[in-house]
C-alpha positions as CSV (number, residue, x, y, z in Angstrom):
1,M,112.9,85.9,69.1
2,R,111.4,86.4,72.5
3,L,108.3,84.6,73.6
4,I,105.7,87.0,75.3
5,A,103.4,85.2,77.7
6,P,99.6,85.7,77.4
7,T,99.4,87.7,80.5
8,A,102.2,90.0,79.2
9,L,100.0,90.6,76.2
10,A,97.1,91.4,78.4
11,F,99.2,93.9,80.3
12,A,100.1,95.6,77.0
13,L,96.4,95.8,76.1
14,T,95.6,97.5,79.3
15,L,97.7,100.4,78.1
16,T,95.0,101.1,75.4
17,G,92.0,99.9,77.4
18,V,91.1,97.2,74.8
19,A,90.2,93.7,75.8
20,P,91.4,90.7,73.7
21,A,88.9,89.3,71.2
22,A,87.3,86.0,72.1
23,D,86.5,84.8,68.5
24,P,89.1,83.1,66.3
25,P,90.8,85.9,64.3
26,S,90.4,86.1,60.5
27,Y,93.1,87.9,58.5
28,S,91.0,88.0,55.3
29,K,87.9,89.4,56.9
30,D,89.4,91.8,59.5
31,G,93.1,92.2,59.5
32,K,93.8,92.6,55.8
33,A,91.6,95.7,55.2
34,L,93.1,97.5,58.3
35,F,96.6,96.8,57.2
36,A,95.8,98.0,53.6
37,A,94.4,101.2,55.0
38,Y,97.2,102.1,57.4
39,C,100.3,99.9,57.0
40,T,101.1,98.4,53.7
41,R,102.4,101.6,52.2
42,C,105.6,100.8,54.1
43,H,105.1,97.1,54.9
44,D,104.1,95.3,51.7
45,G,106.0,92.6,49.7
46,K,108.1,95.3,47.9
47,K,109.1,97.7,50.6
48,Q,109.1,95.6,53.8
49,E,110.4,98.4,56.0
50,G,112.0,96.9,59.1
51,G,111.7,93.5,57.4
52,V,107.9,93.5,57.9
53,D,105.5,92.4,55.2
54,L,101.8,92.6,56.1
55,A,100.3,92.1,52.7
56,S,101.6,88.8,51.4
57,F,99.5,86.2,53.3
58,P,97.6,83.9,50.9
59,D,95.1,82.7,53.6
60,D,94.2,82.9,57.3
61,A,96.4,79.9,58.2
62,S,99.6,81.5,56.8
63,A,98.8,84.7,58.6
64,L,98.1,83.0,62.0
65,A,101.4,81.2,61.7
66,K,103.2,84.6,62.3
67,R,102.2,84.9,66.0
68,N,105.4,86.6,67.0
69,L,105.0,89.2,64.2
70,W,101.5,90.1,65.7
71,K,103.0,90.2,69.2
72,R,105.6,92.8,68.1
73,S,103.0,94.7,66.1
74,L,100.6,94.8,69.1
75,G,103.3,96.3,71.3
76,R,104.1,99.0,68.7
77,V,100.5,99.9,68.1
78,A,99.6,99.9,71.8
79,A,102.5,102.2,72.6
80,G,101.5,104.6,69.8
81,E,104.7,104.0,67.9
82,M,102.8,102.7,64.8
83,P,101.7,104.1,62.5
84,P,104.6,106.7,62.7
85,E,103.7,110.4,63.1
86,E,104.2,111.2,59.4
87,A,101.8,108.4,58.3
88,K,98.0,108.3,58.2
89,Q,96.8,107.9,61.8
90,L,94.4,105.3,63.1
91,T,91.0,106.6,64.1
92,P,90.0,105.6,67.6
93,A,87.6,103.0,66.3
94,D,90.1,101.5,63.9
95,K,92.8,101.5,66.6
96,A,90.4,99.5,68.8
97,R,89.6,97.1,65.9
98,L,93.3,96.6,65.0
99,T,94.3,96.1,68.6
100,R,91.6,93.5,69.1
101,W,92.7,91.7,65.9
102,L,96.4,91.8,66.8
103,S,95.6,90.6,70.3
104,A,93.5,87.6,69.0
105,A,96.2,86.7,66.4
106,S,98.9,86.9,69.1
107,E,96.9,84.7,71.4
108,Y,95.7,82.2,68.9
109,L,97.5,78.9,69.5
110,D,96.9,75.3,68.5
111,C,98.0,73.1,71.3
112,D,96.6,69.9,69.9
113,P,99.1,67.1,70.9
114,A,98.7,65.6,67.4
115,R,100.1,68.8,65.9
116,R,102.6,69.8,68.6
117,D,106.0,70.6,67.2
118,P,108.8,70.2,69.8
119,G,110.9,72.7,68.0
120,P,114.0,72.6,65.9
121,P,116.4,69.7,66.7
122,P,119.3,71.2,68.6
123,L,122.9,70.5,67.9
124,R,124.4,71.5,71.2
125,R,128.1,71.8,72.0
126,L,129.0,71.7,75.6
127,T,129.5,75.2,77.0
128,H,132.9,75.8,78.4
129,A,131.5,75.7,81.9
130,E,129.8,72.4,81.1
131,Y,133.0,71.1,79.5
132,T,135.1,71.7,82.6
133,R,132.5,70.3,85.0
134,T,132.1,67.2,82.8
135,V,135.9,66.7,82.7
136,A,135.9,67.0,86.5
137,D,133.2,64.4,86.9
138,L,134.7,62.1,84.3
139,L,138.4,62.3,85.2
140,F,138.4,64.0,88.6
141,V,140.5,66.9,87.3
142,N,139.4,70.4,88.2
143,L,140.4,73.2,85.8
144,D,139.2,76.7,85.1
145,P,138.0,77.0,81.4
146,K,139.6,80.4,80.8
147,N,142.6,80.6,83.2
148,D,143.7,77.0,82.9
149,L,142.5,75.9,79.5
150,G,142.4,79.1,77.5
151,L,138.9,78.7,76.4
152,P,137.2,82.0,75.4
153,D,134.1,83.5,77.0
154,E,130.7,82.6,75.6
155,D,128.0,85.3,75.7
156,A,124.6,85.3,74.1
157,G,123.9,88.8,75.2
158,D,122.3,90.4,78.3
159,G,119.3,88.4,79.5
160,H,120.1,85.3,77.4
161,F,121.8,82.1,78.5
162,D,125.2,81.0,77.3
163,N,123.9,77.5,76.5
164,L,121.9,78.5,73.5
165,S,122.7,76.3,70.5
166,A,122.7,79.3,68.2
167,I,125.9,80.6,69.7
168,L,127.7,77.2,70.4
169,R,129.5,76.9,67.1
170,L,132.7,75.0,66.6
171,S,135.2,76.9,64.6
172,P,138.6,75.6,63.5
173,T,140.2,78.0,66.0
174,L,138.1,76.7,68.8
175,M,138.8,73.1,67.8
176,E,142.5,73.8,68.1
177,K,141.9,75.1,71.6
178,Y,140.1,71.9,72.5
179,F,143.1,69.9,71.3
180,A,145.3,72.0,73.5
181,A,142.9,71.8,76.4
182,A,142.8,68.0,76.1
183,D,146.6,67.9,76.4
184,K,146.5,70.0,79.6
185,V,143.8,67.8,81.1
186,V,145.9,64.7,80.4
187,D,149.0,66.2,81.9
188,R,147.1,67.2,85.0
189,L,145.4,63.8,85.3
190,F,148.6,61.8,85.3
191,V,150.3,63.8,88.0
192,N,147.2,63.4,90.3
193,D,147.7,60.0,92.0
194,G,144.1,59.8,93.2
195,A,142.5,60.6,89.8
196,K,145.0,58.4,88.0
197,A,144.2,55.4,90.3
198,R,140.5,55.8,89.6
199,L,141.0,55.9,85.9
200,L,143.3,52.8,85.8
201,A,140.9,50.5,87.6
202,P,140.6,47.6,87.2
203,K,144.3,46.7,87.4
204,P,145.8,43.8,85.5
205,D,146.3,40.7,87.5
206,A,146.7,37.0,87.0
207,K,143.2,36.7,85.7
208,L,143.2,39.9,83.6
209,T,145.7,40.8,81.0
210,E,146.8,44.3,80.5
211,R,144.8,44.6,77.2
212,E,141.7,43.1,78.8
213,A,142.0,45.6,81.7
214,A,142.4,48.4,79.2
215,K,139.3,47.2,77.3
216,K,137.3,47.3,80.6
217,I,138.7,50.8,81.4
218,L,137.9,52.2,78.0
219,A,134.3,50.7,77.9
220,S,133.6,52.4,81.2
221,L,135.2,55.6,80.2
222,A,133.4,55.8,76.8
223,R,130.1,55.0,78.5
224,R,130.4,57.9,80.8
225,A,132.1,60.3,78.4
226,Y,129.6,59.7,75.6
227,R,126.6,59.5,78.0
228,R,125.4,56.1,76.7
229,P,126.6,52.5,76.5
230,A,129.8,52.3,74.5
231,A,129.4,50.7,71.1
232,D,132.0,47.9,70.4
233,A,133.3,50.0,67.5
234,D,134.0,52.9,69.9
235,V,135.9,50.7,72.3
236,E,137.9,49.1,69.5
237,R,138.8,52.5,68.1
238,L,140.2,53.6,71.5
239,L,142.0,50.3,71.9
240,G,143.7,51.1,68.7
241,F,145.4,54.2,70.4
242,Y,146.3,51.9,73.3
243,D,147.9,49.3,71.0
244,K,149.9,51.9,69.1
245,A,151.3,53.3,72.4
246,R,152.3,49.8,73.5
247,A,153.8,49.1,70.1
248,R,156.1,52.1,70.6
249,G,157.4,50.5,73.8
250,G,155.0,52.3,76.2
251,S,153.7,50.8,79.5
252,H,150.1,49.9,80.2
253,E,149.7,53.3,81.8
254,D,151.1,55.0,78.7
255,G,148.6,53.0,76.6
256,V,145.7,54.2,78.6
257,R,147.0,57.7,78.6
258,A,147.1,57.7,74.8
259,T,143.3,57.1,74.7
260,I,142.2,60.1,76.8
261,K,142.8,62.9,74.3
262,P,140.8,61.1,71.5
263,V,137.9,60.8,74.0
264,L,138.1,64.5,74.9
265,V,138.1,65.8,71.3
266,S,135.5,63.3,70.1
267,P,132.2,64.9,68.8
268,R,130.4,62.5,71.0
269,F,132.1,64.2,74.0
270,L,132.0,67.8,72.8
271,F,128.5,67.7,71.6
272,R,125.2,66.4,73.0
273,V,124.6,64.0,70.2
274,E,121.0,62.9,69.5
275,E,119.8,60.5,66.8
276,D,117.4,61.5,64.1
277,R,114.4,59.3,64.1
278,P,111.4,59.1,61.7
279,G,108.1,59.9,63.2
280,G,104.5,59.0,62.4
281,K,101.7,61.5,61.9
282,T,102.9,63.8,64.7
283,P,105.7,66.3,64.2
284,G,107.7,65.0,67.2
285,V,109.3,61.8,68.4
286,N,110.5,60.9,71.8
287,V,114.2,61.0,72.5
288,D,115.6,57.7,74.0
289,D,116.3,57.2,77.7
290,F,120.0,58.1,77.4
291,E,119.3,61.3,75.4
292,L,116.7,62.2,78.0
293,A,119.2,61.5,80.8
294,T,121.7,63.8,79.1
295,R,119.1,66.6,78.6
296,L,118.1,66.3,82.3
297,S,121.6,66.2,83.7
298,Y,122.8,69.2,81.8
299,F,119.6,71.1,82.6
300,L,119.7,70.6,86.3
301,W,123.4,70.0,87.0
302,G,125.3,71.4,84.0
303,T,127.3,68.2,83.7
304,M,127.2,64.6,82.6
305,P,124.7,62.1,84.1
306,D,125.9,60.3,87.2
307,D,125.9,56.5,87.5
308,E,122.4,56.4,89.0
309,L,120.9,58.4,86.2
310,L,122.7,56.2,83.6
311,R,121.4,53.1,85.3
312,A,117.9,54.5,85.2
313,A,118.3,55.1,81.5
314,E,119.6,51.5,80.9
315,L,116.5,50.2,82.7
316,K,114.3,52.5,80.6
317,Q,112.9,54.1,83.8
318,L,113.0,57.7,82.4
319,T,110.3,57.1,79.8
320,D,108.0,56.2,82.7
321,P,106.6,59.4,84.2
322,A,107.0,58.2,87.8
323,G,110.6,57.2,87.1
324,L,111.4,60.5,85.5
325,E,109.8,62.5,88.4
326,K,111.8,60.4,90.9
327,Q,115.1,61.4,89.2
328,V,114.1,65.1,89.0
329,A,113.3,65.1,92.7
330,R,116.6,63.4,93.6
331,M,118.7,65.7,91.4
332,L,117.1,68.9,92.6
333,K,118.2,68.0,96.2
334,H,121.8,67.6,95.1
335,D,124.3,70.4,95.5
336,R,125.0,70.2,91.8
337,A,121.6,71.7,91.1
338,R,123.1,75.1,92.1
339,S,124.3,75.1,88.5
340,L,120.7,75.7,87.4
341,T,119.9,78.4,89.9
342,T,123.3,80.2,89.4
343,A,122.6,80.3,85.6
344,L,119.1,81.8,86.3
345,A,120.6,84.4,88.6
346,N,123.5,85.3,86.2
347,H,121.5,85.4,83.0
348,W,117.8,85.9,83.6
349,L,118.3,88.2,86.6
350,M,121.4,89.6,84.9
351,M,123.9,89.3,87.7
352,K,126.5,88.4,85.1
353,T,126.4,92.1,84.2
354,F,127.0,93.3,87.8
355,P,130.8,93.8,87.3
356,R,129.8,96.6,84.9
357,A,127.8,98.3,87.6
358,R,128.6,102.0,87.3
359,P,128.5,103.4,90.8
360,T,132.0,104.1,92.2
361,Q,133.6,104.4,95.6
362,E,134.4,108.0,94.8
363,F,130.8,108.8,95.3
364,F,129.8,105.9,97.5
365,P,132.7,104.9,99.8
366,G,130.7,102.0,101.2
367,F,130.5,100.3,97.8
368,R,133.6,98.2,98.5
369,D,134.6,94.9,96.9
370,D,133.4,92.8,99.8
371,V,130.0,94.5,99.6
372,R,129.8,94.0,95.9
373,R,130.6,90.3,96.2
374,A,128.0,89.9,98.9
375,M,125.4,91.7,96.7
376,V,125.9,89.1,93.9
377,D,125.8,86.2,96.4
378,E,122.5,87.5,97.9
379,V,120.8,87.2,94.5
380,R,122.2,83.8,93.8
381,L,121.4,82.5,97.2
382,A,117.8,83.8,97.0
383,V,117.3,81.9,93.8
384,D,118.9,78.8,95.1
385,H,116.7,78.9,98.2
386,L,113.7,78.5,96.0
387,R,115.1,75.1,95.1
388,T,116.5,73.9,98.5
389,A,113.5,75.0,100.5
390,D,110.9,74.2,97.8
391,R,109.7,77.8,97.9
392,P,107.4,79.7,95.5
393,V,109.0,81.8,92.7
394,L,106.9,84.6,94.1
395,D,109.4,85.0,96.9
396,L,111.4,86.9,94.3
397,L,108.7,89.6,94.3
398,D,108.4,89.8,98.1
399,A,109.7,87.8,101.0
400,D,110.3,88.1,104.7
401,Y,113.9,87.0,104.5
402,T,117.1,87.6,102.6
403,F,120.8,86.6,102.6
404,V,123.5,88.8,104.0
405,N,126.8,88.8,105.8
406,Q,128.2,91.5,108.1
407,P,129.4,93.9,105.4
408,L,126.1,93.7,103.4
409,A,124.0,93.8,106.6
410,K,125.8,97.0,107.7
411,H,125.2,98.5,104.2
412,Y,121.5,97.7,104.5
413,G,121.2,98.8,108.2
414,I,120.4,95.3,109.4
415,P,121.8,94.9,113.0
416,D,123.3,91.9,114.8
417,V,125.0,90.1,111.8
418,T,128.6,89.3,112.4
419,G,131.2,87.5,110.1
420,N,131.7,87.2,106.4
421,Q,129.6,84.1,105.9
422,M,126.4,84.7,104.1
423,R,123.3,83.6,106.0
424,K,119.5,83.8,105.9
425,V,118.0,86.5,108.0
426,Q,114.4,87.4,108.8
427,L,113.4,90.9,107.7
428,K,111.5,93.5,109.6
429,P,109.4,96.2,108.0
430,E,111.8,98.9,109.1
431,Y,114.6,97.3,107.0
432,H,112.7,98.1,103.8
433,R,113.8,94.9,102.0
434,G,112.3,91.7,100.8
435,G,112.2,90.6,97.2
436,L,114.6,90.9,94.3
437,L,114.1,94.7,93.7
438,G,115.2,95.4,97.3
439,M,118.6,93.8,96.7
440,G,121.6,95.9,96.2
441,G,122.9,93.9,93.3
442,V,119.9,94.8,91.2
443,L,119.7,98.4,92.4
444,A,123.4,99.2,91.8
445,M,123.4,97.4,88.4
446,T,120.6,99.7,87.3
447,S,122.2,103.0,88.4
448,H,124.6,105.6,87.1
449,T,128.0,106.5,88.4
450,F,126.7,109.0,91.1
451,R,122.9,108.8,91.0
452,T,120.0,106.4,90.5
453,S,118.6,105.7,87.0
454,P,114.8,105.4,87.3
455,T,114.7,104.6,83.6
456,Q,117.1,101.7,83.9
457,R,115.3,100.4,87.0
458,G,111.9,100.6,85.3
459,K,113.2,98.9,82.3
460,Y,114.5,96.1,84.5
461,V,111.1,95.6,86.0
462,L,109.4,95.5,82.6
463,E,112.0,93.2,81.0
464,V,113.1,90.9,83.8
465,I,110.1,90.7,86.0
466,L,107.2,91.2,83.7
467,G,108.7,89.9,80.5
468,T,107.6,92.9,78.4
469,P,110.9,94.7,77.4
470,P,110.3,98.1,76.0
471,P,111.6,98.8,72.5
472,P,115.1,100.4,72.1
473,P,115.1,104.2,72.4
474,P,114.8,106.1,69.1
475,A,118.0,107.2,67.5
476,N,117.3,110.8,68.3
477,A,116.4,110.2,71.9
478,G,119.6,111.9,73.2
479,Q,121.0,111.8,76.7
480,I,119.8,113.6,79.8
481,K,122.5,115.9,81.1
482,D,122.4,116.6,84.8
483,D,121.4,120.2,85.6
484,D,124.0,122.7,86.8
485,P,124.2,122.3,90.6
486,K,125.4,125.9,90.9
487,K,122.0,127.2,89.7
488,K,119.9,128.8,92.3
489,T,117.2,126.2,91.9
490,P,118.6,123.4,89.8
491,L,116.1,121.0,88.4
492,T,115.7,117.6,90.1
493,F,116.4,114.6,88.0
494,R,112.7,113.8,88.0
495,E,112.0,117.2,86.5
496,Q,114.7,116.8,83.9
497,L,113.4,113.3,82.9
498,A,109.8,114.7,82.7
499,A,111.0,117.4,80.3
500,H,112.9,114.7,78.2
501,A,109.8,112.5,78.2
502,T,107.7,115.1,76.6
503,Q,109.3,114.3,73.2
504,A,106.8,112.5,71.1
505,S,109.2,109.7,70.3
506,C,110.0,109.1,74.0
507,A,106.7,109.7,75.8
508,G,105.0,106.4,75.2
509,C,107.8,104.3,76.7
510,H,108.6,106.6,79.5
511,K,105.0,106.5,80.7
512,K,105.4,102.8,81.2
513,I,109.0,102.8,82.5
514,D,109.4,105.8,84.8
515,P,106.7,105.3,87.4
516,L,108.2,101.8,88.1
517,G,111.7,103.2,88.4
518,F,110.8,106.2,90.6
519,A,109.1,103.8,93.0
520,L,112.5,102.5,93.8
521,D,114.1,105.9,94.4
522,N,114.2,105.5,98.2
523,F,117.2,103.3,97.4
524,N,120.3,105.2,96.4
525,A,122.6,104.2,93.5
526,V,124.2,101.4,95.6
527,G,121.0,100.2,97.3
528,E,121.2,102.0,100.6
529,W,117.8,103.2,102.0
530,R,117.3,107.0,102.0
531,V,114.5,109.4,102.7
532,G,113.9,112.8,101.2
533,T,114.8,116.1,102.9
534,A,113.6,119.6,102.4
535,A,116.8,120.3,100.5
536,V,116.7,117.1,98.5
537,P,113.1,115.9,98.2
538,L,112.2,112.5,97.0
539,D,109.0,111.8,95.1
540,V,108.5,108.0,94.8
541,S,104.9,108.2,93.6
542,G,103.6,107.7,90.1
543,V,100.7,106.6,87.9
544,L,100.9,103.7,85.5
545,P,99.2,103.9,82.0
546,T,96.6,101.6,83.5
547,G,95.7,104.3,86.1
548,E,97.2,102.3,89.0
549,K,99.0,104.4,91.5
550,V,102.4,103.4,92.7
551,D,104.0,104.8,95.8
552,G,107.4,103.6,96.9
553,Y,108.8,100.1,97.1
554,A,105.9,98.7,99.1
555,G,103.5,100.0,96.5
556,L,105.5,98.6,93.7
557,K,105.6,95.2,95.3
558,A,101.8,95.3,95.5
559,V,101.5,96.2,91.8
560,L,103.8,93.3,90.9
561,L,102.1,90.8,93.2
562,A,98.8,91.7,91.4
563,R,100.6,90.5,88.3
564,K,102.0,87.3,89.9
565,D,100.8,85.1,87.0
566,Q,102.6,87.3,84.5
567,F,105.7,87.0,86.6
568,A,105.3,83.3,86.8
569,E,105.0,82.9,83.1
570,T,108.1,85.1,82.7
571,A,110.0,82.7,85.0
572,I,108.7,79.7,83.2
573,S,109.7,81.1,79.8
574,K,113.3,81.8,81.0
575,V,113.8,78.4,82.7
576,L,112.3,76.7,79.6
577,E,114.7,78.6,77.3
578,Y,117.6,77.4,79.5
579,A,116.3,73.8,79.5
580,L,115.9,73.7,75.7
581,G,119.0,75.6,74.9
582,R,117.3,77.8,72.3
583,E,115.1,80.8,72.2
584,L,111.4,80.1,72.4
585,D,109.0,80.2,69.5
586,G,105.2,80.4,69.3
587,Q,104.6,76.6,69.9
588,D,106.5,76.8,73.1
589,E,103.7,79.0,74.5
590,C,101.6,75.8,74.8
591,T,104.2,74.5,77.2
592,V,104.4,77.8,79.2
593,R,100.6,77.7,79.7
594,E,100.6,74.0,80.7
595,V,103.5,74.5,83.2
596,H,101.8,77.6,84.6
597,A,98.5,75.8,85.2
598,A,100.3,73.0,87.1
599,M,102.5,75.5,89.0
600,K,99.6,77.7,90.0
601,K,97.9,74.7,91.6
602,A,101.0,74.0,93.6
603,D,101.4,77.5,95.1
604,Y,103.9,78.6,92.3
605,K,106.6,76.3,93.7
606,F,109.9,76.5,91.9
607,N,110.5,72.8,92.0
608,V,107.1,72.1,90.5
609,M,107.9,74.4,87.6
610,V,111.2,72.6,86.9
611,T,109.5,69.2,87.1
612,E,106.7,70.2,84.7
613,I,109.3,71.6,82.3
614,V,111.1,68.2,82.3
615,K,107.8,66.4,81.6
616,S,106.9,68.8,78.7
617,V,106.7,67.9,75.0
618,P,109.7,70.0,73.9
619,F,112.0,68.6,76.6
620,R,111.1,64.9,76.0
621,Q,110.8,65.1,72.3
622,R,112.7,66.2,69.2
623,R,111.4,67.0,65.8
624,A,111.0,63.9,63.7
625,A,113.3,63.4,60.7
626,G,112.0,65.0,57.6
627,K,109.4,67.2,59.4
């Protein structure tokens, strides 16, 4: 379930020219009668077409609890998709009344701390990327999850993160793969003299027997592997494996070796285990310092806490706001924090889908592998620069810099860049770049094999930038076939798309999508700048449903910067989803609003956004047992 930020709802309402209602909404007084008149023939407790029941709320409170239903309904009504053509149509006055009610019900939110629910308690297995990074930090063994360990890909779908608890199941087949992976890790560990020496410290000596040395080794190993001080029972259990290996005639090293696999297949290693705790009157209860350290480390670094973070947890410094902020600031400066920004580039900005980009060298000879790699690197470096330079997230809408190497600079027409190393360059107006939508990775990813796709580009703007994804096309939408180029006057693609968009089932969405996409049409299918000619004219102008005119990339950037708060809330929602490892629900909008308010005061800085998310209720708390 997607969370739609308040400003995103406001944007949807501008499509109908109706402002949100200021008074608290009442289902019984306002909504119920409208639904009965226009909706419940298909959406009552019996029919529930599309799984929607608009007639079975016993009171206002139960209706207002369905905020996401009202958000979806608002979008459908605003776009003219509901009621459907064959049903009784809303009068203009009733459409205004219904839209106002849906807006108010969508916006209504109780953020009282006494009633804040931090959300469902997550049971989160390590992702395979987190698993291999954790193994590397724990045992100093670097392995690839797929090629070396045979662990399968994890995918929550385009636009979602692969760390969502809903997809991180542990099947018997996957457990077998973890057993096999543990064997491979152990084999690699004990042929690596440096890694083995680190593991086997302290060494036995005159003052320390082999078993005493093993106990110290295992206590340290368990503390780091399980991300909290090792319980005596945990250490004794591991010593049991050590003792059995020694009883079979094995050496001290053999005994320690026998303990590694049990650690790596333990639920306390494979899962981020948190303890259920009873609460008081509030729905949530604070996680302890070690659980918070683990949440923080996997959010920012994608791996286990380091020794400094574990020490801070032992000293209970993380439950102190100043101590927590200190650790966030330290960790954001570390190179490991690239894990966070890479995840955002790959999943939020969809660079993970770039290998599926459809343009080919047959039509675009310059779209070589080195250029393709640089395009992905450009997006990832741009996001990471927000962290390393403490920049505003608004740089993704427009900036006077980007990151290129010689192949990509040549592709863009940027002079005086030599070598294959990516570097930051200052942009001039004549380069026609600046911002995410001027990057080849995004432009190529939203194109067809031999031409641009204004619809895909416009959809990307709505979904990724503004957080207002259009609904899927209707089943009968069909495909646009390119006109016969042998015709005396073949139709331009814009003319073909305009004809397609006259279909009643398509028109509403295309009015929102197409002007945004055509504004980017000065960029060809692989992101090279082009201008129209008499033979092949380009029309990059358009009018949004709001009446705003858009003309080219510069005009589009101006439109988006006017919606900077909507973009900021989209960014917050995506980073919060990644931080929590779950899709957001209605209560999380309280957090989005709070983070946005703090971020706005700090010039929309990326690092402020991250810090405020760490300080938020859902990040620091879990739902109390029994709630």
